[in-house]
C-alpha positions as CSV (number, residue, x, y, z in Angstrom):
1,M,68.0,125.9,142.9
2,C,67.1,126.8,139.4
3,H,70.2,129.0,139.0
4,V,72.3,125.9,140.0
5,F,70.8,123.9,137.3
6,V,71.0,126.2,134.7
7,L,74.7,127.0,135.4
8,S,75.3,123.1,135.6
9,T,73.4,123.2,132.2
10,L,75.5,125.4,130.5
11,A,78.8,123.9,131.9
12,F,77.9,120.6,130.7
13,F,77.1,121.9,127.1
14,S,80.4,124.1,127.3
15,C,82.7,121.2,128.0
16,S,80.7,118.6,125.6
17,K,81.4,121.1,122.8
18,T,85.0,121.6,123.7
19,E,85.6,118.2,123.7
20,T,84.2,117.4,120.2
21,A,85.5,120.4,118.2
22,N,89.0,119.5,116.4
23,P,91.7,120.5,118.5
24,V,93.9,123.5,117.4
25,P,97.8,122.4,117.1
26,T,99.9,124.6,119.0
27,N,103.7,125.0,119.8
28,P,104.8,125.2,123.0
29,P,107.0,128.6,123.6
30,G,110.7,128.2,121.8
31,D,109.6,125.3,119.7
32,T,108.9,127.5,116.3
33,V,111.1,126.3,113.3
34,P,113.5,129.3,112.5
35,V,113.3,130.8,109.2
36,T,116.5,130.4,107.2
37,P,117.9,133.3,105.4
38,P,119.0,133.0,101.7
39,R,122.4,131.8,101.7
40,E,124.6,134.1,100.5
41,D,127.0,133.1,97.6
42,T,130.7,132.5,98.8
43,F,133.2,132.8,96.6
44,P,136.9,132.9,98.1
45,P,138.7,136.2,97.1
46,Q,141.1,136.4,94.3
47,Q,144.3,138.3,93.5
48,V,143.5,141.4,91.5
49,G,145.2,141.4,88.0
50,I,146.9,138.4,86.2
51,T,147.8,135.3,87.7
52,T,148.5,131.9,86.4
53,Q,146.4,128.8,87.4
54,K,146.7,125.1,87.1
55,I,143.9,122.6,85.9
56,D,143.6,118.9,85.7
57,T,142.0,118.3,82.5
58,K,142.2,114.4,83.3
59,G,144.8,113.6,80.4
60,G,143.6,116.4,78.0
61,N,145.7,119.0,76.4
62,I,145.2,122.0,78.9
63,S,146.9,122.3,82.1
64,N,147.4,126.0,82.8
65,Y,145.5,128.8,82.3
66,V,145.9,132.9,82.9
67,L,143.4,134.4,85.0
68,Y,142.5,138.4,85.3
69,I,140.4,139.6,88.0
70,P,139.0,143.0,87.7
71,D,139.3,145.6,90.3
72,G,136.1,145.6,92.8
73,Y,135.7,141.8,92.2
74,N,136.4,140.9,96.1
75,E,134.4,143.8,97.2
76,K,131.2,143.8,95.1
77,K,130.1,140.3,96.9
78,D,126.5,140.6,95.6
79,Y,127.5,141.0,91.6
80,K,128.2,137.9,89.3
81,W,131.0,139.2,86.8
82,P,130.6,138.8,83.2
83,I,133.4,136.2,82.0
84,V,135.3,136.0,78.5
85,I,137.1,132.9,77.6
86,F,140.0,133.8,75.2
87,L,141.8,131.2,73.4
88,H,145.2,131.8,71.5
89,G,146.5,131.0,68.1
90,V,149.1,128.4,67.1
91,G,152.0,130.6,68.0
92,E,151.6,130.5,71.9
93,M,150.9,126.7,72.0
94,G,153.2,124.9,74.2
95,N,154.1,124.9,78.3
96,N,155.3,128.5,79.0
97,I,152.3,129.9,79.9
98,D,154.0,133.7,80.1
99,V,153.5,133.8,76.7
100,I,149.7,134.2,76.9
101,K,150.0,137.1,78.9
102,N,151.5,139.3,75.9
103,V,149.1,138.1,73.5
104,G,145.5,139.2,72.2
105,L,143.3,139.9,75.0
106,V,145.0,139.1,77.7
107,K,147.7,141.8,76.4
108,V,145.0,144.6,77.0
109,A,143.1,143.0,80.0
110,A,144.2,145.9,82.5
111,G,140.9,147.8,83.4
112,K,138.5,145.6,81.5
113,P,135.0,145.3,83.5
114,F,135.2,141.3,83.3
115,V,136.9,138.1,84.6
116,I,139.2,136.9,81.8
117,I,140.2,133.0,81.5
118,A,142.7,132.4,79.1
119,P,144.0,128.3,78.6
120,Q,147.3,127.5,76.9
121,C,147.0,124.5,74.6
122,L,149.9,122.4,75.0
123,S,149.8,120.9,71.7
124,G,147.5,119.4,68.9
125,W,144.5,121.5,68.6
126,W,141.5,123.2,70.6
127,N,139.6,120.5,71.8
128,P,135.7,121.2,73.1
129,Q,135.7,118.0,75.6
130,Y,138.8,119.5,77.7
131,L,137.6,123.2,77.4
132,E,134.4,121.7,78.9
133,I,136.2,120.7,81.8
134,L,137.8,124.3,82.0
135,Y,134.4,125.9,81.6
136,K,133.0,123.9,84.5
137,E,135.7,124.5,86.9
138,V,135.7,128.8,86.4
139,I,132.3,128.7,86.6
140,S,132.4,126.8,90.0
141,K,135.3,128.8,91.3
142,Y,134.9,132.2,90.3
143,H,131.9,134.6,91.0
144,V,130.8,134.7,87.7
145,D,127.6,134.8,85.8
146,P,126.9,131.9,83.9
147,K,124.3,134.1,81.7
148,R,127.2,136.1,80.5
149,V,129.9,134.2,79.2
150,Y,131.6,135.3,76.2
151,L,134.1,133.4,73.9
152,T,136.7,134.7,71.5
153,G,139.8,133.6,70.1
154,L,142.7,134.5,67.0
155,S,143.5,132.2,64.4
156,M,143.8,128.7,65.9
157,G,141.6,130.3,68.8
158,G,139.4,131.6,66.1
159,Y,138.5,128.1,64.8
160,G,138.5,127.0,68.3
161,T,135.7,129.7,68.8
162,W,133.8,128.4,65.8
163,D,134.3,124.7,67.3
164,W,133.5,125.0,70.7
165,S,130.3,127.3,70.5
166,S,129.1,125.2,67.6
167,A,129.2,122.1,69.8
168,H,127.9,123.8,72.9
169,P,125.9,127.0,71.9
170,E,123.8,126.7,75.3
171,K,127.2,128.0,77.1
172,F,127.7,131.2,75.5
173,A,125.5,134.6,75.4
174,A,128.0,135.8,72.5
175,I,131.3,134.9,70.5
176,V,134.0,137.1,68.6
177,P,135.8,134.7,66.2
178,I,138.9,136.4,64.9
179,S,140.9,135.1,61.5
180,G,139.6,131.7,61.9
181,G,137.3,129.3,60.1
182,G,134.9,126.6,61.3
183,D,132.5,123.9,59.8
184,V,129.6,125.5,57.6
185,N,127.2,122.4,58.5
186,R,127.3,123.1,62.3
187,M,126.2,126.9,61.4
188,K,122.7,125.9,62.0
189,N,123.8,125.6,65.9
190,L,124.4,129.1,66.0
191,K,121.6,130.6,64.2
192,T,120.4,132.6,67.2
193,M,124.0,133.3,68.7
194,P,124.8,136.8,68.9
195,I,128.4,137.0,66.8
196,W,130.6,139.4,65.6
197,V,133.3,138.1,63.1
198,F,136.8,139.7,62.0
199,H,139.1,139.0,59.5
200,S,141.3,140.6,56.9
201,A,141.2,140.6,53.4
202,D,144.7,140.1,52.7
203,D,145.1,137.6,55.5
204,P,147.9,135.0,53.8
205,T,147.6,132.5,56.8
206,V,144.0,131.7,56.9
207,N,142.0,132.7,53.8
208,V,139.3,135.4,54.4
209,E,137.0,133.2,52.6
210,N,136.9,131.0,55.8
211,S,135.1,133.6,57.6
212,R,133.0,134.6,54.6
213,V,131.3,131.3,53.9
214,L,130.4,131.2,57.4
215,V,129.0,134.5,57.8
216,K,126.9,133.8,54.4
217,Q,125.6,131.0,56.0
218,L,124.5,132.4,59.5
219,R,122.9,135.0,57.3
220,A,120.9,132.8,55.1
221,L,119.7,130.8,58.6
222,G,118.4,134.3,59.7
223,N,121.2,135.3,61.8
224,N,122.0,138.8,62.0
225,V,125.8,138.4,62.6
226,Q,128.3,141.3,62.3
227,Y,130.9,141.1,60.1
228,T,134.3,143.1,59.9
229,E,136.5,142.9,57.3
230,Y,139.7,144.9,57.3
231,P,141.1,146.0,53.8
232,N,144.5,145.0,54.8
233,G,146.5,144.0,58.0
234,G,147.4,140.2,57.0
235,H,146.9,137.8,59.4
236,D,146.9,139.9,62.5
237,A,143.0,141.1,62.8
238,W,143.0,141.0,66.2
239,T,145.4,144.0,67.4
240,R,143.0,146.5,66.4
241,T,139.7,144.1,67.1
242,Y,141.0,143.9,71.0
243,A,142.0,147.7,70.8
244,N,138.1,148.5,70.1
245,Q,136.0,149.8,72.8
246,D,133.0,149.1,70.5
247,V,133.7,145.1,70.7
248,Y,133.2,145.2,74.7
249,T,130.2,147.8,74.7
250,W,128.5,145.3,72.3
251,L,129.6,142.2,73.9
252,L,128.6,142.9,77.6
253,K,125.0,143.7,76.2
254,Q,124.4,140.3,75.1
255,H,123.0,137.6,77.9
256,L,121.4,134.3,78.0
C-alpha cells in the first residue's frame, strides 16, 4: 500500500513538472526549412573575339560598340573578368562601327586577358551622361569585375578619359589617357586615381602642354601619376603605347 502511494506521488510530481515547464518547439518530420545554396552568377555565353553590339542611350550619341571577349570567358564561370573601356578619336566618329576595329586598343585586342568595350561616338563629343548608360549596361550584361574597370582613350578619347573619370572617379580602378587634355580644376577628383599618361612632345594636333599641366597639378595634389612623354611621334602616341606589354601589366594590378 505504501509502495502504491509513493509511486502515485512520484507520478503526480512528474506530471506537474512537465506541465509547468516551457514547451520545446519541434518541427514534424519533413517540415524543416531547406538551406538555399548561394546563387551562382549567371551570364549568357558570348562569342569569343570581336563582335559589334547595339545600345540604346535614350537619344544620346552612342548607338553601337565593339565588344572583345577573351578566350576562356565562357568556361571560367566563377571568374569575373577585368574590363577596359576604350574611347576612340575624332577620326573614327560616325556610324561605321567597323572602323573602330582597326584603331587603338581594339586593333591589338587579340590575346588580351580582359574584356574590351569600345563605343562609337556618332557626332559631337564624348558625353559622360551617355557613357554612364553604356557603363551600367556592360556591367550588368557581361561577367566582369566592377572593381577592375579601366578607362583609356586617344586624342578626343584622351579628353573623354579625363572628362569621364574626373566626373565619376568611383567607377574606375585606373585610367590611361593618350594625347589628350582636360580641366585642371577637376584634377582634385583624381588625386587618388592610378594614372599613366602618354603624349608626344612634338604633337602638332593636341599640344603636349595639355598633358603636362594636368600631370603637374596631380603631382601637386600628391598623386604619384606616371607620365611618359615620347620625344617624337607626332599626334600618334597610342600605337607604341598599346604595343607596350608593361602598360597592361601595370593596369591589371590596379583595383578599387
